[in-house]
C-alpha positions as CSV (number, residue, x, y, z in Angstrom):
1,M,41.0,-6.3,-3.6
2,P,38.6,-5.6,-6.5
3,R,36.9,-8.7,-7.9
4,K,35.4,-9.5,-11.3
5,S,32.2,-10.6,-9.6
6,Q,31.8,-7.0,-8.3
7,G,32.1,-5.5,-11.8
8,W,35.7,-4.4,-11.5
9,I,38.0,-4.6,-14.5
10,T,41.7,-4.1,-14.2
11,F,44.3,-4.0,-17.0
12,Q,47.7,-2.8,-17.7
13,A,48.3,0.2,-20.0
14,S,51.5,1.5,-21.4
15,E,52.9,4.8,-20.2
16,D,51.9,6.4,-23.6
17,E,48.3,5.0,-23.3
18,R,48.0,6.3,-19.7
19,K,49.2,9.7,-20.8
20,I,46.7,9.8,-23.7
21,L,43.9,8.9,-21.2
22,D,45.1,11.4,-18.6
23,D,45.4,14.2,-21.2
24,Y,41.9,13.4,-22.6
25,C,40.4,13.4,-19.1
26,Q,42.0,16.8,-18.3
27,R,40.8,18.3,-21.6
28,T,37.2,17.1,-21.2
29,Q,37.1,17.5,-17.4
30,R,35.8,13.9,-17.0
31,S,37.0,11.0,-15.0
32,K,38.8,7.9,-16.4
33,T,35.9,5.8,-15.3
34,D,33.4,7.9,-17.3
35,I,35.6,7.9,-20.4
36,L,36.1,4.1,-20.3
37,R,32.4,3.4,-19.6
38,E,31.5,5.6,-22.6
39,L,34.0,3.7,-24.8
40,V,32.6,0.3,-23.7
41,R,29.0,1.5,-24.4
42,S,30.1,2.8,-27.8
43,L,31.4,-0.6,-28.9
44,E,27.9,-1.9,-29.5
45,Q,27.0,1.1,-31.6
46,R,30.1,0.8,-33.7
47,Q,29.2,-2.8,-34.6
48,S,25.7,-2.0,-35.7
49,D,26.9,1.0,-37.9
50,T,23.2,2.1,-38.0
51,A,23.2,4.5,-35.1
52,V,23.6,8.1,-36.0
53,P,25.7,9.9,-33.3
54,E,23.9,12.6,-31.4
55,S,27.2,14.5,-31.0
56,P,30.7,14.5,-32.5
57,A,33.0,11.6,-31.4
58,P,35.4,12.8,-28.7
59,F,38.4,12.8,-31.1
60,A,38.6,10.3,-33.8
61,S,42.3,10.9,-34.3
62,D,45.4,12.6,-32.9
63,R,45.0,15.1,-35.7
64,E,41.5,16.1,-34.5
65,A,42.8,16.5,-30.9
66,Q,45.6,18.7,-32.3
67,E,43.1,20.8,-34.3
68,F,41.1,21.3,-31.1
69,L,44.1,22.6,-29.2
70,Q,44.9,24.8,-32.2
71,V,41.4,26.3,-32.1
72,Q,41.9,27.1,-28.4
73,R,45.1,28.9,-29.3
74,D,43.6,30.7,-32.3
75,F,40.7,32.1,-30.3
76,A,43.1,33.8,-27.9
77,I,40.5,33.9,-25.2
78,S,40.7,33.7,-21.4
79,A,37.9,31.2,-21.0
80,R,39.3,27.7,-20.3
81,N,36.1,25.8,-21.0
82,L,35.8,25.2,-24.7
83,L,33.2,22.5,-25.5
84,R,33.0,21.0,-29.0
85,G,29.5,20.1,-30.1
86,K,27.0,19.9,-33.0
87,I,24.0,22.1,-33.3
88,A,21.0,19.9,-32.6
89,A,18.3,22.7,-32.8
90,I,17.9,26.4,-33.4
91,A,14.8,28.2,-32.2
92,I,14.4,31.8,-33.3
93,D,12.4,34.2,-31.1
94,G,12.5,37.8,-32.1
95,V,16.1,39.1,-32.1
96,N,17.4,36.1,-30.1
97,A,18.0,32.5,-31.1
98,E,18.2,29.5,-28.7
99,L,20.8,27.0,-29.8
100,T,20.9,23.5,-28.5
101,L,24.3,21.8,-28.8
102,A,24.9,18.1,-28.4
103,V,28.3,18.1,-26.6
104,A,28.4,14.4,-25.6
105,P,26.1,11.4,-25.9
106,G,23.0,12.4,-24.0
107,V,24.4,15.8,-22.9
108,E,23.1,19.0,-24.4
109,L,24.0,22.6,-23.8
110,V,21.7,25.5,-24.5
111,A,22.9,29.0,-25.5
112,I,21.1,32.2,-26.3
113,I,22.7,34.3,-29.0
114,T,21.4,36.9,-31.4
115,V,19.8,36.0,-34.7
116,S,22.3,38.2,-36.5
117,S,25.1,36.1,-35.0
118,V,23.3,32.9,-36.3
119,E,23.2,34.5,-39.8
120,R,26.7,36.0,-39.7
121,M,28.2,32.7,-38.7
122,R,26.0,30.7,-41.0
123,L,24.9,28.4,-38.2
124,A,22.6,25.5,-39.0
125,V,21.5,22.2,-37.5
126,G,24.3,19.7,-37.8
127,K,27.1,22.3,-37.9
128,E,30.0,21.6,-35.6
129,V,30.8,24.6,-33.3
130,Y,32.5,25.4,-30.0
131,A,30.8,26.7,-26.9
132,V,33.0,29.0,-24.9
133,V,32.0,29.1,-21.2
134,K,33.4,31.8,-18.9
135,S,31.9,32.1,-15.5
136,N,33.0,33.9,-12.3
137,S,31.0,31.5,-10.1
138,V,29.3,28.2,-10.4
139,M,26.7,27.4,-7.7
140,I,25.5,23.9,-6.7
141,A,22.0,23.3,-5.3
142,A,20.6,20.3,-3.5
143,I,17.5,19.4,-1.7
144,A,17.9,20.2,2.0
145,P,18.3,17.1,4.2
């Protein structure tokens, strides 16, 4: 049986609350533990009101969550991995631009796109965008035992 002295926290949640958490975990491909830990860590930041978030809040309201789902439908793409983030940096090198997106607190994604796409889409640091990831294979590497 989990004990408070071991760091375990247990609580009851309504069926609606569990569904919200399950849906959010499914959408973000993250565990309940990760989501709840992030929520607890964010409480201190919310109190101070001085911290500037590195990335957009997961979803501040039900409306934002619905807009995210609408964006997925509007894109009409086969990729299932759609990550919302803010542009943290743009580095231009010739015809290509390297965009760094803050997709979660402490998590960045780097994408290489053309400079003409940056200009056409009017991309700038701080703008909220979506990264669309489509891959036929994902490989995992580890140091050999």
